[in-house]
C-alpha positions as CSV (number, residue, x, y, z in Angstrom):
1,M,-0.1,-0.1,-0.1
2,T,1.4,3.5,-0.9
3,L,1.6,6.3,1.3
4,Q,-1.0,8.2,-0.4
5,A,-3.2,5.1,-0.2
6,A,-2.7,4.7,3.5
7,V,-3.9,8.4,4.4
8,T,-6.8,10.3,3.6
9,T,-7.0,13.4,1.1
10,V,-7.8,15.6,4.0
11,E,-4.6,14.4,6.0
12,L,-2.2,14.9,3.0
13,V,-3.8,18.6,2.3
14,E,-3.2,19.4,6.2
15,R,0.3,18.1,6.0
16,E,1.1,20.5,3.2
17,A,-0.6,23.3,5.5
18,I,1.1,22.4,8.5
19,A,4.7,22.4,6.4
20,A,3.6,25.6,5.2
21,R,2.6,27.2,8.4
22,K,6.3,26.1,9.9
23,A,7.7,28.0,6.9
24,L,6.1,31.5,7.8
25,A,9.0,32.4,9.7
26,S,11.3,32.5,6.8
27,L,8.9,34.7,4.8
28,E,10.7,38.0,5.0
29,D,10.2,40.9,2.2
30,E,13.8,40.7,1.0
31,R,14.0,37.0,0.9
32,I,10.6,37.0,-1.1
33,G,11.6,39.6,-3.6
34,A,14.9,37.6,-4.4
35,G,12.8,34.3,-4.5
36,L,10.5,35.7,-6.9
37,R,13.2,37.0,-9.3
38,R,15.1,34.0,-9.1
39,A,11.8,31.9,-10.0
40,A,11.3,34.0,-13.1
41,D,15.3,33.2,-13.9
42,L,14.6,29.4,-13.4
43,L,11.2,29.4,-15.3
44,A,13.4,31.0,-18.4
45,G,15.8,28.1,-18.2
46,R,13.0,25.8,-18.0
47,A,10.9,26.8,-20.9
48,A,11.1,23.5,-23.0
49,E,10.0,21.4,-19.8
50,V,7.1,23.5,-18.9
51,L,5.8,23.7,-22.4
52,A,6.5,19.9,-23.0
53,A,4.4,19.1,-19.7
54,N,1.7,21.8,-20.9
55,A,1.5,19.8,-24.2
56,E,1.2,16.5,-22.2
57,D,-1.6,18.1,-20.3
58,I,-3.5,19.1,-23.5
59,S,-2.9,15.8,-25.3
60,A,-4.4,14.1,-22.4
61,A,-7.4,16.5,-21.6
62,T,-10.6,15.0,-22.6
63,G,-14.3,16.4,-22.2
64,L,-13.2,20.2,-22.0
65,D,-14.6,22.7,-24.2
66,D,-12.8,25.3,-26.2
67,G,-12.8,27.8,-23.5
68,A,-11.0,25.4,-20.9
69,L,-8.7,24.2,-23.5
70,D,-7.7,28.0,-24.1
71,R,-7.3,28.5,-20.4
72,L,-5.1,25.3,-20.3
73,R,-2.7,26.0,-23.2
74,L,0.6,27.9,-22.7
75,D,2.1,29.6,-26.0
76,E,5.2,31.2,-25.7
77,R,3.4,34.7,-25.2
78,R,1.5,33.4,-22.1
79,F,4.5,31.6,-20.9
80,A,6.7,35.0,-21.0
81,A,3.7,36.6,-19.2
82,I,4.1,34.2,-16.2
83,G,7.8,35.3,-15.9
84,D,6.9,38.9,-16.2
85,G,4.3,38.5,-13.5
86,L,6.8,37.1,-11.0
87,R,9.5,40.1,-11.8
88,A,6.7,42.7,-11.5
89,T,5.6,41.2,-8.0
90,S,9.1,41.2,-6.9
91,A,9.6,44.8,-7.6
92,L,6.5,46.0,-5.9
93,E,6.6,47.7,-2.4
94,P,6.1,45.3,0.4
95,I,2.7,45.9,2.4
96,A,3.1,48.8,4.7
97,R,2.5,47.1,8.3
98,E,2.2,50.4,10.3
99,V,-1.3,52.0,9.1
100,G,-1.2,54.7,12.0
101,S,-0.7,55.3,15.7
102,W,-2.3,57.5,18.4
103,Q,-2.3,58.0,22.2
104,L,-5.4,57.8,24.3
105,A,-6.2,60.4,26.8
106,N,-5.5,57.8,29.6
107,G,-1.9,57.7,28.1
108,L,-2.1,54.1,26.0
109,R,-0.4,54.3,22.9
110,V,-2.2,52.6,20.1
111,A,-1.0,51.4,16.8
112,E,-3.1,49.9,14.0
113,R,-1.2,47.3,12.0
114,R,-1.7,45.0,9.0
115,I,-0.3,41.4,10.0
116,P,-0.6,38.2,7.8
117,V,-3.4,35.6,7.4
118,G,-0.9,32.6,8.0
119,V,-1.6,29.7,5.4
120,I,-3.9,30.7,2.5
121,G,-5.6,28.1,0.2
122,A,-6.1,28.5,-3.5
123,N,-8.5,26.3,-5.5
124,F,-8.2,27.4,-9.2
125,E,-9.2,26.4,-12.7
126,A,-6.8,24.4,-15.1
127,R,-5.1,27.4,-15.9
128,P,-1.4,26.9,-15.2
129,G,0.0,30.6,-15.2
130,V,-2.4,30.9,-12.1
131,A,-0.4,29.0,-10.0
132,A,2.5,31.3,-10.3
133,D,0.4,34.3,-10.1
134,I,-1.5,33.2,-6.8
135,A,1.8,32.0,-5.2
136,A,3.9,35.1,-6.0
137,Q,0.8,37.4,-4.5
138,V,0.3,35.3,-1.4
139,L,4.1,35.4,-0.8
140,K,4.4,38.9,-1.3
141,S,1.9,39.5,1.3
142,G,3.8,37.4,3.9
143,N,1.5,34.5,3.9
144,A,2.3,30.6,2.8
145,V,0.0,29.1,0.3
146,V,-1.4,25.6,-0.4
147,L,-2.4,25.4,-4.3
148,R,-5.0,23.2,-5.9
149,T,-5.5,23.3,-9.7
150,G,-8.0,21.8,-11.9
151,A,-6.7,18.1,-12.8
152,A,-6.2,18.9,-16.4
153,A,-3.1,21.2,-15.5
154,L,-1.6,19.2,-12.7
155,R,1.3,18.2,-14.5
156,T,2.4,21.6,-15.7
157,V,1.5,22.8,-12.1
158,T,3.6,20.4,-10.3
159,L,6.5,21.2,-12.5
160,L,6.3,24.9,-11.7
161,V,6.0,24.4,-8.0
162,D,8.7,21.6,-7.8
163,D,11.3,22.5,-10.3
164,V,10.7,26.6,-10.2
165,L,9.0,28.2,-7.1
166,R,10.4,26.0,-4.5
167,P,14.0,25.7,-5.6
168,A,14.0,29.6,-6.2
169,L,12.6,30.2,-2.7
170,A,15.3,27.9,-1.0
171,E,18.0,29.7,-3.1
172,A,16.6,33.0,-1.3
173,G,16.8,31.4,2.1
174,V,12.7,30.8,2.2
175,D,11.4,27.6,3.4
176,P,10.2,26.1,0.1
177,A,7.2,24.6,2.1
178,A,5.8,27.9,2.0
179,V,4.5,27.0,-1.4
180,G,2.1,23.8,-1.0
181,L,0.3,21.7,-3.5
182,V,-2.6,19.3,-3.5
183,R,-1.2,16.6,-5.6
184,T,-4.4,14.6,-6.3
185,P,-6.3,15.2,-9.2
186,A,-9.5,14.2,-7.6
187,R,-12.4,16.7,-6.6
188,E,-11.5,15.6,-3.0
189,G,-8.6,17.6,-2.9
190,A,-10.8,20.8,-3.3
191,E,-13.0,19.6,-0.9
192,A,-10.4,19.0,1.6
193,L,-8.9,22.4,1.1
194,V,-11.9,24.2,2.2
195,S,-12.2,21.8,5.4
196,L,-9.4,22.8,7.6
197,P,-10.2,26.0,9.5
198,R,-7.6,26.0,11.8
199,A,-4.5,25.1,9.1
200,I,-6.0,26.8,6.3
201,P,-8.5,29.6,7.5
202,L,-8.8,31.6,4.0
203,V,-9.5,29.8,0.8
204,I,-9.2,31.7,-2.5
205,L,-11.7,30.0,-5.2
206,R,-11.7,30.5,-8.8
207,G,-13.5,28.6,-11.7
208,S,-16.8,27.6,-12.8
209,G,-19.8,29.3,-11.1
210,A,-21.5,25.8,-10.0
211,S,-18.4,24.3,-8.6
212,T,-16.9,27.2,-7.1
213,A,-20.3,28.0,-5.5
214,A,-20.5,24.4,-4.1
215,L,-17.1,24.8,-2.4
216,A,-17.8,28.3,-1.0
217,T,-21.1,26.4,0.4
218,R,-18.8,23.8,1.8
219,A,-16.5,26.3,3.2
220,A,-18.9,28.2,5.2
221,A,-20.4,25.2,6.7
222,M,-16.8,24.0,8.0
223,G,-16.1,27.8,9.1
224,V,-13.4,28.6,6.6
225,R,-13.6,32.1,4.8
226,T,-13.4,32.4,0.9
227,L,-12.6,35.0,-1.8
228,A,-14.8,33.4,-4.5
229,H,-14.5,34.2,-7.8
230,A,-17.4,32.3,-9.5
231,E,-19.2,34.5,-11.9
232,G,-17.9,37.0,-14.5
233,G,-19.0,38.3,-17.8
234,G,-18.5,41.8,-19.0
235,V,-21.7,44.3,-19.8
236,L,-21.3,46.8,-22.7
237,Y,-23.8,49.2,-22.8
238,A,-23.9,51.0,-26.4
239,H,-25.8,54.4,-25.6
240,A,-27.4,56.3,-28.3
241,A,-24.9,58.9,-28.4
242,A,-22.1,56.3,-29.4
243,S,-19.5,56.7,-31.7
244,P,-19.9,53.9,-34.3
245,A,-16.5,53.3,-35.1
246,R,-15.5,53.3,-31.2
247,L,-18.3,50.9,-30.6
248,E,-16.8,48.5,-33.1
249,R,-13.3,48.7,-31.9
250,I,-14.3,48.0,-28.4
251,V,-16.7,45.2,-29.2
252,R,-13.7,43.6,-31.1
253,A,-11.4,44.3,-28.3
254,S,-13.8,42.8,-25.9
255,L,-13.8,39.2,-27.8
256,D,-10.2,38.7,-28.3
257,R,-10.4,35.8,-25.9
258,L,-13.8,34.0,-25.2
259,G,-12.8,31.6,-22.4
260,V,-12.2,34.7,-19.8
261,C,-14.5,36.3,-17.3
262,N,-13.9,39.7,-18.3
263,R,-14.9,39.3,-22.2
264,L,-18.2,40.8,-23.7
265,N,-21.1,38.5,-22.3
266,L,-24.0,41.1,-22.2
267,A,-24.4,43.7,-24.7
268,L,-27.1,46.5,-24.2
269,V,-28.0,49.0,-26.7
270,D,-30.7,51.8,-26.7
271,R,-33.7,50.8,-28.6
272,D,-33.8,54.0,-30.4
273,A,-30.5,53.1,-31.8
274,P,-31.1,50.2,-34.1
275,V,-28.0,50.9,-36.2
276,L,-25.9,50.7,-33.5
277,A,-27.5,47.2,-32.4
278,A,-27.0,46.1,-35.8
279,L,-23.5,47.1,-35.6
280,V,-22.8,45.0,-32.4
281,E,-24.6,42.0,-34.1
282,T,-22.5,42.2,-37.3
283,T,-19.2,42.7,-35.3
284,C,-19.7,39.9,-33.1
285,E,-20.5,37.6,-36.3
286,T,-17.5,38.9,-38.0
287,V,-15.4,37.6,-35.0
288,G,-17.2,34.2,-35.1
289,V,-19.5,34.9,-32.1
290,E,-23.0,34.1,-32.3
291,V,-25.6,36.6,-30.8
292,R,-28.4,35.7,-28.9
293,G,-31.3,37.9,-28.2
294,T,-32.6,38.9,-31.7
295,A,-35.7,38.3,-33.2
296,A,-34.2,35.8,-35.4
297,N,-32.1,34.0,-32.6
298,P,-33.9,34.2,-29.3
299,L,-32.4,34.1,-25.9
300,D,-32.6,30.5,-24.4
301,R,-30.9,31.5,-21.0
302,P,-31.5,34.0,-18.2
303,L,-30.3,37.5,-19.5
304,G,-27.1,37.3,-17.3
305,H,-26.0,34.1,-18.2
306,E,-22.1,33.8,-18.4
307,W,-21.3,32.2,-21.9
308,A,-18.1,31.6,-21.1
309,A,-18.9,29.0,-18.4
310,E,-21.1,26.8,-20.7
311,P,-19.0,24.1,-22.5
312,G,-19.9,24.2,-26.1
313,R,-21.6,27.7,-26.3
314,V,-18.5,29.6,-25.3
315,A,-18.6,31.7,-28.5
316,T,-21.9,33.5,-27.7
317,V,-22.9,37.0,-26.6
318,T,-26.3,38.1,-25.3
319,L,-27.8,41.0,-27.1
320,A,-30.7,43.2,-25.3
321,L,-32.6,46.3,-26.0
322,V,-32.9,49.1,-23.2
323,E,-34.8,52.3,-22.8
324,G,-31.7,54.4,-21.6
325,V,-29.2,54.8,-18.8
326,D,-31.3,53.9,-16.0
327,D,-32.8,50.8,-17.6
328,A,-29.1,49.6,-18.6
329,L,-28.2,50.2,-15.0
330,A,-31.0,48.3,-13.7
331,L,-30.1,45.3,-15.8
332,A,-26.5,45.5,-15.1
333,N,-26.7,45.8,-11.4
334,E,-29.5,43.3,-10.8
335,Q,-29.2,40.4,-13.5
336,T,-25.6,40.0,-13.8
337,S,-22.5,39.1,-11.6
338,G,-21.4,42.4,-10.9
339,L,-17.8,41.9,-12.6
340,A,-17.8,44.8,-14.6
341,A,-19.7,47.1,-17.1
342,A,-18.7,49.6,-19.8
343,I,-20.7,52.5,-21.6
344,V,-19.9,53.6,-25.0
345,T,-20.9,57.2,-25.3
346,E,-19.9,60.7,-26.4
347,D,-22.5,61.9,-24.1
348,E,-20.3,63.0,-21.2
349,D,-23.6,63.3,-18.8
350,A,-24.7,60.0,-19.9
351,A,-21.6,58.5,-19.0
352,R,-21.2,60.0,-15.7
353,R,-24.6,58.7,-14.9
354,F,-23.6,55.4,-15.7
355,L,-20.3,55.3,-14.0
356,D,-22.3,56.9,-10.7
357,G,-24.9,54.3,-10.9
358,Y,-23.0,51.1,-11.3
359,R,-22.3,48.8,-8.3
360,G,-19.8,46.4,-9.7
361,T,-16.3,46.2,-9.1
362,T,-15.4,48.1,-12.3
363,A,-17.0,50.8,-14.3
364,Y,-15.7,51.9,-17.6
365,W,-16.3,54.5,-20.2
366,N,-15.3,54.1,-23.8
367,A,-12.9,51.1,-22.8
368,T,-13.6,47.2,-22.7
369,T,-14.1,45.1,-19.7
370,R,-11.1,42.9,-20.6
371,F,-9.0,45.5,-18.5
372,T,-10.7,44.1,-15.6
373,D,-7.4,42.3,-14.6
374,G,-4.9,42.7,-11.6
375,F,-2.0,43.0,-13.9
376,A,-3.7,45.4,-16.3
377,L,-4.9,47.8,-13.7
378,L,-2.7,47.5,-10.5
379,G,0.7,46.4,-11.9
380,A,0.2,42.9,-9.9
381,P,-1.0,39.8,-11.1
382,E,-4.4,39.0,-9.2
383,T,-5.2,36.2,-7.0
384,G,-8.9,36.5,-8.6
385,I,-11.8,39.0,-9.2
386,N,-14.0,39.1,-6.0
387,V,-17.7,40.4,-6.8
388,D,-18.9,40.1,-3.3
389,R,-21.6,42.8,-2.5
390,F,-20.1,43.6,1.2
391,P,-16.9,45.5,2.6
392,G,-13.7,43.6,2.1
393,P,-11.5,43.1,-0.9
394,R,-13.5,43.6,-4.1
395,G,-12.4,43.3,-7.7
396,P,-9.0,42.2,-8.8
397,V,-7.5,41.0,-5.5
398,S,-3.8,41.3,-4.9
399,Y,-1.1,41.1,-2.3
400,R,-2.0,44.3,-1.0
401,D,-5.5,42.8,0.2
402,L,-4.5,39.5,2.0
403,W,-3.9,40.7,5.8
404,L,-5.7,41.0,8.9
405,R,-6.0,44.2,10.7
406,Q,-4.5,44.2,14.5
407,Y,-4.3,46.9,17.4
408,R,-1.0,47.0,19.3
409,V,-1.7,48.7,22.6
410,I,1.3,49.6,24.8
411,G,1.0,51.0,28.4
412,D,2.9,51.1,31.8
413,G,0.2,49.5,34.0
414,S,-1.3,52.7,35.6
415,E,-3.9,53.1,32.9
416,T,-7.7,52.2,34.0
417,R,-11.2,52.3,32.3
């Protein structure tokens, strides 16, 4: 009987978390920066092995739709982006731990501080570059991480962890166990990750809506907090005063990749601008995307349905006519995930009304929602995009968000209430 067969999946994940927790003492800012820079160098030297492992993952993948295969695939540009992300993160300023301080009337000195969470879990789609993005962000925040990827990417991610990230950290004086990995492709690995509140109190969840929502529910039942990225889909509102040329460019830019959460998903067009509706439909069809919601091709899903998450129908956009800015806002706010929405218009007043009224994570004027991305907006690869509608990290989540607030109070023993 093998060791893995002799213990449960929960025990295996807990071992990774315990080892990662012991590594916390080695997570000094300078060491982390050096480790991430070294990881970028090691990655460049192992390009052939990483791309070969990815090719094997793609060859072995079965039952994946075009969007999932697109996310799984590493080409030269995406491979280079992993190294760029590691270097960019290494160069960022560490989290400022001291927020502020003051003295109370009774003489106590109080300081507000940001402290690390400890060990953070991350469950993400079969997208190899995300492993490096999340690991780098979590380490940069002063936390350790236990990664779990979709089964289709496990070969590539294992190589990235064992032959790139861990050796680089060790060379920089960081305990390599600071990056843990769930090494089983079974679904039980993800379930175990969200079942250990003492060892892994916070888990970043990314992936398809249904499976991620199920993990978030399990996590809540087990007492584990989550930052979930389960839903996406960009909204594009073509106002009657939109420039046709600008609108066409933005539609095309919003559909350069179909298997990502921030692409154009729902197009709203003013009812009194039929020329713009026809332009949106024609532009989508020109790039090979089906348009649903027209008289000839009625919508057969809820208005805010995310097409990128439906295998076999990724190349689809919903088109709906609206009565103006208020109607567009109501649909974007109430019937979509709240990821991102854009207005295309030459009318500044209409743009301001839309920007002020949208409640999602990112609002755009004359720009594509494809920029809803940590690297694009913040200069740091994201761990995910959180669409929660309550206070906390929201939108692209980076290392700057992964901390706990603590008050440090110093007295001399004479103070009383």
